[in-house]
DRENDO-1510 file (C-alpha; in Angstrom, 1 decimal, always signed):
<recs>
REC; n; res; u; v; w
REC; 1; MET; +1.3; +34.5; -47.4 .
REC; 2; MET; +0.1; +33.7; -43.9 .
REC; 3; ASN; -1.0; +36.4; -41.5 .
REC; 4; ARG; +0.1; +36.5; -37.9 .
REC; 5; MET; -3.1; +34.6; -36.7 .
REC; 6; GLN; -2.6; +31.9; -39.2 .
REC; 7; LEU; +1.1; +31.6; -38.2 .
REC; 8; GLN; +0.2; +31.3; -34.5 .
REC; 9; LEU; -2.4; +28.7; -35.2 .
REC; 10; GLY; +0.0; +26.7; -37.3 .
REC; 11; MET; +2.7; +26.9; -34.6 .
REC; 12; THR; +0.1; +25.8; -32.0 .
REC; 13; ALA; -0.9; +22.8; -34.2 .
REC; 14; MET; +2.7; +21.8; -34.7 .
REC; 15; THR; +3.3; +22.0; -30.9 .
REC; 16; LEU; +0.3; +19.8; -30.2 .
REC; 17; ILE; +1.4; +17.3; -32.8 .
REC; 18; ALA; +4.9; +17.3; -31.4 .
REC; 19; CYS; +3.7; +16.8; -27.8 .
REC; 20; VAL; +1.6; +13.7; -28.6 .
REC; 21; GLY; +3.1; +10.9; -26.5 .
REC; 22; CYS; +5.2; +13.4; -24.4 .
REC; 23; LYS; +5.9; +12.3; -20.9 .
REC; 24; THR; +4.3; +14.4; -18.2 .
REC; 25; THR; +6.8; +16.3; -16.0 .
REC; 26; TYR; +6.1; +16.4; -12.3 .
REC; 27; PRO; +7.5; +18.4; -9.4 .
REC; 28; THR; +9.8; +16.6; -7.1 .
REC; 29; MET; +9.9; +16.2; -3.3 .
REC; 30; GLY; +12.1; +14.7; -0.6 .
REC; 31; MET; +15.4; +13.0; -1.2 .
REC; 32; VAL; +17.2; +9.7; -1.5 .
REC; 33; VAL; +19.4; +8.5; +1.4 .
REC; 34; ARG; +22.1; +6.0; +0.4 .
REC; 35; GLU; +23.7; +4.1; +3.3 .
REC; 36; HIS; +25.1; +1.0; +1.6 .
REC; 37; PRO; +26.8; +0.4; -1.8 .
REC; 38; LYS; +24.1; -2.1; -2.8 .
REC; 39; PHE; +21.5; +0.6; -2.7 .
REC; 40; ASP; +22.7; +1.8; -6.2 .
REC; 41; GLU; +21.8; -1.6; -7.6 .
REC; 42; LEU; +18.1; -0.9; -6.7 .
REC; 43; ILE; +17.7; +2.9; -7.0 .
REC; 44; PRO; +19.7; +4.6; -9.8 .
REC; 45; PRO; +21.9; +7.5; -9.0 .
REC; 46; GLY; +20.1; +10.7; -9.7 .
REC; 47; ALA; +16.6; +9.2; -9.2 .
REC; 48; GLU; +14.1; +11.7; -7.7 .
REC; 49; ILE; +10.8; +11.3; -6.0 .
REC; 50; GLU; +8.1; +12.7; -8.3 .
REC; 51; LYS; +5.0; +14.2; -6.8 .
REC; 52; LEU; +2.1; +13.0; -8.9 .
REC; 53; ALA; -0.9; +14.4; -7.0 .
REC; 54; GLU; -1.7; +16.1; -3.7 .
REC; 55; GLY; -4.5; +17.5; -1.5 .
REC; 56; PHE; -5.9; +14.3; -0.1 .
REC; 57; GLU; -6.7; +13.6; +3.6 .
REC; 58; TRP; -4.7; +10.4; +4.1 .
REC; 59; THR; -3.6; +8.2; +1.3 .
REC; 60; GLU; -3.1; +4.4; +1.5 .
REC; 61; GLY; -3.2; +1.0; -0.2 .
REC; 62; PRO; -1.9; +1.7; -3.7 .
REC; 63; VAL; -2.3; -1.1; -6.3 .
REC; 64; TRP; -1.3; -1.0; -9.9 .
REC; 65; VAL; -3.9; -2.3; -12.4 .
REC; 66; PRO; -2.1; -3.7; -15.5 .
REC; 67; ASP; -5.3; -3.9; -17.5 .
REC; 68; GLY; -5.6; -0.2; -18.1 .
REC; 69; ASP; -2.2; +1.0; -16.8 .
REC; 70; TYR; -3.5; +3.0; -13.9 .
REC; 71; LEU; -3.1; +3.1; -10.1 .
REC; 72; LEU; -5.8; +2.9; -7.5 .
REC; 73; PHE; -5.3; +4.1; -3.9 .
REC; 74; SER; -7.4; +4.8; -0.9 .
REC; 75; ASP; -8.2; +8.2; +0.8 .
REC; 76; ILE; -9.4; +6.7; +4.0 .
REC; 77; PRO; -11.0; +9.7; +5.8 .
REC; 78; ASN; -12.9; +10.6; +2.7 .
REC; 79; ASN; -14.1; +7.1; +2.1 .
REC; 80; VAL; -13.0; +7.0; -1.5 .
REC; 81; VAL; -10.8; +5.0; -3.8 .
REC; 82; ASN; -9.1; +7.2; -6.3 .
REC; 83; LYS; -7.7; +6.4; -9.8 .
REC; 84; TRP; -4.6; +8.0; -11.1 .
REC; 85; LYS; -3.5; +7.6; -14.7 .
REC; 86; ASP; -0.5; +9.3; -16.3 .
REC; 87; GLY; -1.6; +12.1; -18.6 .
REC; 88; GLU; -5.1; +12.0; -17.1 .
REC; 89; GLY; -4.6; +12.7; -13.4 .
REC; 90; ILE; -7.0; +11.9; -10.7 .
REC; 91; THR; -10.6; +10.6; -11.0 .
REC; 92; GLU; -12.9; +9.1; -8.4 .
REC; 93; PHE; -13.1; +5.3; -8.8 .
REC; 94; LEU; -15.2; +4.2; -5.9 .
REC; 95; LYS; -17.3; +6.0; -3.3 .
REC; 96; PRO; -18.5; +4.9; -0.8 .
REC; 97; ALA; -15.4; +2.7; -0.4 .
REC; 98; GLY; -14.9; +1.2; +3.0 .
REC; 99; TYR; -18.1; +2.3; +4.7 .
REC; 100; THR; -21.4; +1.8; +3.0 .
REC; 101; GLY; -23.7; +2.5; +6.0 .
REC; 102; SER; -26.2; +5.3; +6.1 .
REC; 103; THR; -25.4; +6.7; +9.5 .
REC; 104; PRO; -22.7; +9.4; +9.3 .
REC; 105; ARG; -19.6; +8.5; +11.2 .
REC; 106; GLY; -16.1; +10.1; +11.8 .
REC; 107; GLY; -12.7; +8.5; +12.1 .
REC; 108; GLU; -11.2; +6.6; +9.2 .
REC; 109; PRO; -14.1; +4.9; +7.5 .
REC; 110; GLY; -12.7; +4.2; +4.0 .
REC; 111; THR; -10.7; +1.3; +2.5 .
REC; 112; ASN; -7.1; +0.8; +3.4 .
REC; 113; GLY; -5.2; -1.9; +1.6 .
REC; 114; LEU; -6.1; -2.7; -2.0 .
REC; 115; LEU; -4.9; -5.6; -4.1 .
REC; 116; LEU; -5.9; -7.7; -7.1 .
REC; 117; ASP; -6.6; -11.4; -7.0 .
REC; 118; ALA; -5.5; -14.0; -9.6 .
REC; 119; LYS; -8.4; -13.0; -11.9 .
REC; 120; GLY; -7.7; -9.3; -11.7 .
REC; 121; ARG; -10.6; -8.5; -9.4 .
REC; 122; LEU; -10.1; -5.7; -6.8 .
REC; 123; VAL; -10.0; -6.9; -3.2 .
REC; 124; LEU; -10.5; -4.3; -0.5 .
REC; 125; CYS; -9.7; -4.0; +3.2 .
REC; 126; GLU; -12.7; -2.1; +4.5 .
REC; 127; HIS; -12.4; -0.1; +7.7 .
REC; 128; GLY; -15.9; +1.1; +8.2 .
REC; 129; ASP; -17.7; -2.1; +7.2 .
REC; 130; ARG; -15.0; -4.1; +9.1 .
REC; 131; ARG; -14.5; -6.8; +6.4 .
REC; 132; VAL; -12.4; -7.9; +3.4 .
REC; 133; SER; -14.4; -7.8; +0.2 .
REC; 134; ARG; -14.1; -8.3; -3.5 .
REC; 135; ILE; -15.6; -6.4; -6.4 .
REC; 136; GLU; -17.1; -8.6; -9.0 .
REC; 137; ALA; -17.2; -8.0; -12.8 .
REC; 138; ASP; -20.8; -6.6; -12.4 .
REC; 139; GLY; -19.8; -4.2; -9.7 .
REC; 140; THR; -21.3; -6.0; -6.8 .
REC; 141; ARG; -19.3; -6.8; -3.7 .
REC; 142; THR; -18.7; -10.2; -2.2 .
REC; 143; THR; -17.6; -10.4; +1.5 .
REC; 144; LEU; -14.6; -12.7; +1.8 .
REC; 145; ALA; -14.4; -12.4; +5.6 .
REC; 146; ASP; -16.0; -10.2; +8.2 .
REC; 147; ARG; -15.6; -12.1; +11.5 .
REC; 148; TYR; -13.7; -14.8; +13.3 .
REC; 149; ASP; -15.1; -17.2; +15.9 .
REC; 150; GLY; -18.4; -15.3; +15.7 .
REC; 151; LYS; -16.8; -11.9; +16.4 .
REC; 152; ARG; -16.5; -9.0; +13.9 .
REC; 153; PHE; -13.0; -7.9; +12.9 .
REC; 154; ASN; -11.6; -4.6; +14.2 .
REC; 155; SER; -10.8; -3.0; +10.8 .
REC; 156; PRO; -8.9; -5.1; +8.2 .
REC; 157; ASN; -5.9; -3.0; +7.2 .
REC; 158; ASP; -3.6; -4.7; +4.7 .
REC; 159; ALA; -3.5; -8.0; +2.8 .
REC; 160; VAL; -1.4; -10.2; +0.6 .
REC; 161; PHE; -2.3; -13.3; -1.5 .
REC; 162; LYS; -0.3; -16.5; -1.4 .
REC; 163; SER; +0.0; -18.3; -4.7 .
REC; 164; ASN; -2.5; -21.0; -3.7 .
REC; 165; GLY; -5.2; -18.3; -3.3 .
REC; 166; ASP; -5.1; -18.0; +0.5 .
REC; 167; LEU; -5.4; -14.3; +1.6 .
REC; 168; TYR; -3.4; -13.2; +4.7 .
REC; 169; PHE; -4.5; -9.9; +6.3 .
REC; 170; THR; -3.9; -7.8; +9.4 .
REC; 171; ASP; -6.6; -6.4; +11.7 .
REC; 172; PRO; -5.6; -3.4; +13.9 .
REC; 173; PRO; -8.3; -1.1; +15.4 .
REC; 174; TYR; -7.5; +2.1; +13.4 .
REC; 175; GLY; -10.8; +2.1; +11.5 .
REC; 176; LEU; -13.0; +2.1; +14.6 .
REC; 177; VAL; -14.2; +5.6; +15.5 .
REC; 178; LYS; -12.6; +5.4; +19.0 .
REC; 179; GLY; -9.8; +3.1; +18.1 .
REC; 180; ALA; -8.9; +0.3; +20.6 .
REC; 181; ASP; -11.4; +1.9; +23.1 .
REC; 182; ASP; -14.4; +1.8; +20.8 .
REC; 183; PRO; -17.4; +0.2; +22.5 .
REC; 184; ALA; -18.3; -1.6; +19.2 .
REC; 185; ARG; -15.0; -3.5; +19.3 .
REC; 186; GLU; -15.7; -7.2; +19.6 .
REC; 187; MET; -12.1; -8.6; +19.7 .
REC; 188; ASP; -9.7; -7.7; +22.5 .
REC; 189; TYR; -6.6; -8.3; +20.4 .
REC; 190; CYS; -5.2; -7.4; +17.0 .
REC; 191; GLY; -4.7; -10.4; +14.8 .
REC; 192; VAL; -3.1; -11.6; +11.6 .
REC; 193; PHE; -5.6; -13.9; +9.8 .
REC; 194; ARG; -5.9; -16.1; +6.8 .
REC; 195; VAL; -8.9; -16.7; +4.7 .
REC; 196; THR; -8.9; -19.6; +2.2 .
REC; 197; PRO; -10.8; -19.7; -1.1 .
REC; 198; ASP; -13.6; -21.7; +0.6 .
REC; 199; GLY; -14.1; -18.9; +3.2 .
REC; 200; THR; -12.4; -20.6; +6.2 .
REC; 201; VAL; -10.8; -18.0; +8.5 .
REC; 202; THR; -7.9; -18.9; +10.7 .
REC; 203; LEU; -6.2; -16.8; +13.4 .
REC; 204; LEU; -2.5; -17.0; +12.7 .
REC; 205; THR; -1.2; -14.8; +15.5 .
REC; 206; LYS; -2.4; -12.3; +18.0 .
REC; 207; GLU; +1.0; -11.5; +19.5 .
REC; 208; ILE; +1.6; -8.3; +17.6 .
REC; 209; SER; +0.2; -5.2; +19.2 .
REC; 210; ARG; -0.6; -3.3; +16.0 .
REC; 211; PRO; -0.1; -5.5; +12.9 .
REC; 212; ASN; -0.2; -3.5; +9.7 .
REC; 213; GLY; +1.7; -3.9; +6.5 .
REC; 214; ILE; +2.1; -7.5; +5.3 .
REC; 215; ALA; +4.1; -9.2; +2.5 .
REC; 216; PHE; +5.6; -12.6; +1.5 .
REC; 217; SER; +9.1; -13.3; +0.4 .
REC; 218; PRO; +9.4; -14.6; -3.2 .
REC; 219; ASP; +9.5; -18.3; -2.1 .
REC; 220; GLU; +6.6; -17.7; +0.3 .
REC; 221; LYS; +8.6; -19.2; +3.1 .
REC; 222; THR; +8.7; -16.0; +5.1 .
REC; 223; LEU; +5.9; -13.6; +6.0 .
REC; 224; TYR; +6.8; -10.0; +7.0 .
REC; 225; VAL; +4.4; -8.0; +9.2 .
REC; 226; ALA; +4.9; -4.4; +10.2 .
REC; 227; ASN; +4.1; -3.3; +13.7 .
REC; 228; SER; +2.7; +0.3; +13.7 .
REC; 229; ASP; +2.8; +0.6; +17.4 .
REC; 230; GLY; +4.9; +3.6; +18.4 .
REC; 231; LYS; +6.1; +1.8; +21.5 .
REC; 232; GLN; +7.6; -1.0; +19.4 .
REC; 233; PRO; +8.2; +0.3; +15.8 .
REC; 234; VAL; +9.6; -2.9; +14.2 .
REC; 235; TRP; +9.1; -5.2; +11.3 .
REC; 236; PHE; +8.5; -8.9; +12.2 .
REC; 237; ALA; +9.3; -12.0; +10.2 .
REC; 238; PHE; +7.6; -15.4; +10.5 .
REC; 239; ASP; +8.4; -18.7; +9.0 .
REC; 240; VAL; +5.5; -20.0; +6.9 .
REC; 241; THR; +4.9; -23.7; +7.6 .
REC; 242; ASP; +3.9; -26.3; +5.0 .
REC; 243; ASP; +0.2; -26.0; +6.1 .
REC; 244; GLY; +0.3; -22.2; +5.8 .
REC; 245; LEU; +0.5; -21.3; +9.5 .
REC; 246; LEU; +3.2; -19.1; +11.1 .
REC; 247; ALA; +6.1; -20.1; +13.3 .
REC; 248; ASN; +9.4; -18.6; +14.7 .
REC; 249; LYS; +8.3; -15.0; +15.2 .
REC; 250; ARG; +11.3; -12.7; +15.3 .
REC; 251; ILE; +12.2; -9.0; +14.8 .
REC; 252; PHE; +13.4; -8.5; +11.3 .
REC; 253; PHE; +14.4; -4.9; +11.9 .
REC; 254; ASP; +14.0; -2.4; +14.6 .
REC; 255; ALA; +13.1; +1.2; +13.5 .
REC; 256; SER; +13.3; +2.7; +16.9 .
REC; 257; PRO; +16.4; +4.9; +16.1 .
REC; 258; TRP; +14.6; +6.6; +13.2 .
REC; 259; ALA; +11.2; +6.8; +15.0 .
REC; 260; LYS; +12.7; +9.2; +17.5 .
REC; 261; THR; +13.4; +11.9; +14.9 .
REC; 262; LEU; +11.5; +11.2; +11.7 .
REC; 263; LYS; +7.9; +11.3; +10.7 .
REC; 264; GLY; +5.8; +8.1; +10.3 .
REC; 265; GLY; +5.7; +4.5; +11.6 .
REC; 266; CYS; +6.1; +1.0; +10.3 .
REC; 267; ASP; +3.3; +0.5; +7.8 .
REC; 268; GLY; +2.9; -1.0; +4.3 .
REC; 269; MET; +5.6; -2.8; +2.2 .
REC; 270; ALA; +6.4; -4.3; -1.2 .
REC; 271; VAL; +8.9; -7.0; -2.1 .
REC; 272; ASP; +10.9; -7.1; -5.3 .
REC; 273; ARG; +11.6; -10.3; -7.3 .
REC; 274; ASP; +15.0; -10.8; -5.5 .
REC; 275; GLY; +13.4; -10.6; -2.1 .
REC; 276; ASN; +14.5; -7.1; -1.2 .
REC; 277; ILE; +11.9; -5.4; +1.1 .
REC; 278; PHE; +10.7; -1.8; +0.5 .
REC; 279; ALA; +9.0; -0.9; +3.7 .
REC; 280; THR; +7.3; +2.3; +4.7 .
REC; 281; GLY; +8.5; +3.6; +8.1 .
REC; 282; PRO; +9.9; +6.6; +9.9 .
REC; 283; GLY; +11.1; +9.1; +7.2 .
REC; 284; GLY; +9.8; +7.3; +4.1 .
REC; 285; VAL; +10.5; +3.9; +2.5 .
REC; 286; HIS; +13.3; +1.9; +4.0 .
REC; 287; ILE; +15.0; -0.7; +1.8 .
REC; 288; PHE; +16.4; -4.0; +3.2 .
REC; 289; THR; +18.0; -7.1; +1.7 .
REC; 290; PRO; +16.4; -10.4; +2.6 .
REC; 291; ASP; +19.0; -10.9; +5.4 .
REC; 292; GLY; +17.9; -7.6; +7.0 .
REC; 293; THR; +20.8; -5.4; +5.8 .
REC; 294; HIS; +19.5; -1.8; +5.8 .
REC; 295; LEU; +20.5; -0.2; +2.5 .
REC; 296; GLY; +19.0; +3.3; +2.8 .
REC; 297; ARG; +15.7; +5.0; +2.3 .
REC; 298; ILE; +13.5; +7.0; +0.0 .
REC; 299; GLU; +12.9; +9.9; +2.2 .
REC; 300; THR; +9.6; +11.7; +1.4 .
REC; 301; ASN; +9.7; +13.9; +4.5 .
REC; 302; GLU; +6.1; +12.9; +5.0 .
REC; 303; ARG; +4.3; +10.2; +7.0 .
REC; 304; THR; +4.5; +7.5; +4.3 .
REC; 305; ALA; +1.8; +4.8; +4.6 .
REC; 306; ASN; +2.3; +2.3; +1.8 .
REC; 307; CYS; +4.0; +1.5; -1.5 .
REC; 308; THR; +3.7; -0.8; -4.5 .
REC; 309; PHE; +5.4; -1.5; -7.8 .
REC; 310; GLY; +3.8; -0.5; -11.0 .
REC; 311; ASP; +4.2; +0.4; -14.7 .
REC; 312; ASN; +6.5; -2.3; -16.1 .
REC; 313; GLY; +7.2; -3.4; -12.5 .
REC; 314; SER; +10.1; -1.1; -12.0 .
REC; 315; VAL; +8.4; +2.1; -10.7 .
REC; 316; LEU; +7.7; +2.3; -7.0 .
REC; 317; TYR; +4.5; +4.2; -6.2 .
REC; 318; MET; +4.1; +5.6; -2.7 .
REC; 319; THR; +1.3; +7.1; -0.7 .
REC; 320; ALA; +2.6; +9.7; +1.7 .
REC; 321; ASP; +0.1; +11.6; +3.9 .
REC; 322; MET; -1.7; +14.0; +1.4 .
REC; 323; TYR; +0.5; +13.0; -1.5 .
REC; 324; LEU; +0.8; +10.3; -4.2 .
REC; 325; CYS; +4.4; +10.0; -5.5 .
REC; 326; ARG; +6.7; +7.6; -7.3 .
REC; 327; ILE; +10.4; +6.9; -8.0 .
REC; 328; GLN; +12.1; +4.9; -10.7 .
REC; 329; THR; +14.0; +1.8; -9.6 .
REC; 330; LYS; +16.5; -0.6; -11.2 .
REC; 331; THR; +14.6; -3.7; -9.9 .
REC; 332; LYS; +11.1; -5.1; -10.5 .
REC; 333; GLY; +8.4; -5.9; -8.0 .
REC; 334; LEU; +7.4; -9.4; -7.1 .
REC; 335; THR; +4.6; -10.5; -9.4 .
REC; 336; PRO; +1.6; -11.5; -7.3 .
</recs>
């Protein structure tokens, strides 16, 4: 006959065995705003925003790493790349991240956008070191680009690969300690650039005041660029020419009506396999069809910086101010 202690231990053991493989339950936040019937084809009714982690300074640049099933994201002011894995939580992945200098500095020194190249290597947009770099298998970093026409970049912000290996990236001044007025600034404009696998850097446009998030359509014939300028909170679209340059700049969507009342600006974005755009902006993540129809938004109620698809491609991860969160979708992200 078992005594009470033995019974309790047995029940605990059974509970542990039963919970092996259980899905972690997370608190929820925000709400989903449906403005068009097609929205339900992308976000299932009843879907909620799960709050996975909090307490960061300013989260950015999420990227899903299939080889390991985990998410990496930047905490820019703290100069760290964090790793989140379901069931394990947060661990520090890389520090220092975007600034490797020895002189203390303020502002936003860390990495911003993170992405993987065709070989699964991590590519980083580094604010403090003002470059785009890649981490090799042995842990060393290779500089992919740090200047154009002899002048150092402002602070590379976000990037996207084209299928031929060309890397397109934006370069606003947010990583400079004094922003656009920083005396260390060498360019008097904010550009969108391309760097080819052989290291050739090309200026694609300097006609956007604060280029930020960047993404291709599935056929790579359109490039979307967010403008995080509060005076013109819009998403631009460009035609991509056969030689990889940009033409026919136009406003894809104007977020001014929401910018007047909701938190946040036009920032990072992700595109699904059908060309629908998930773009962080005032209020959270706005969802558009390829023709610019606004379907609704995932409203985090926080300044939402960026998003990416992960897991099996159907979960949208979002970095929102001090939070990391996610929501289940009915679509799948565009495979890089």
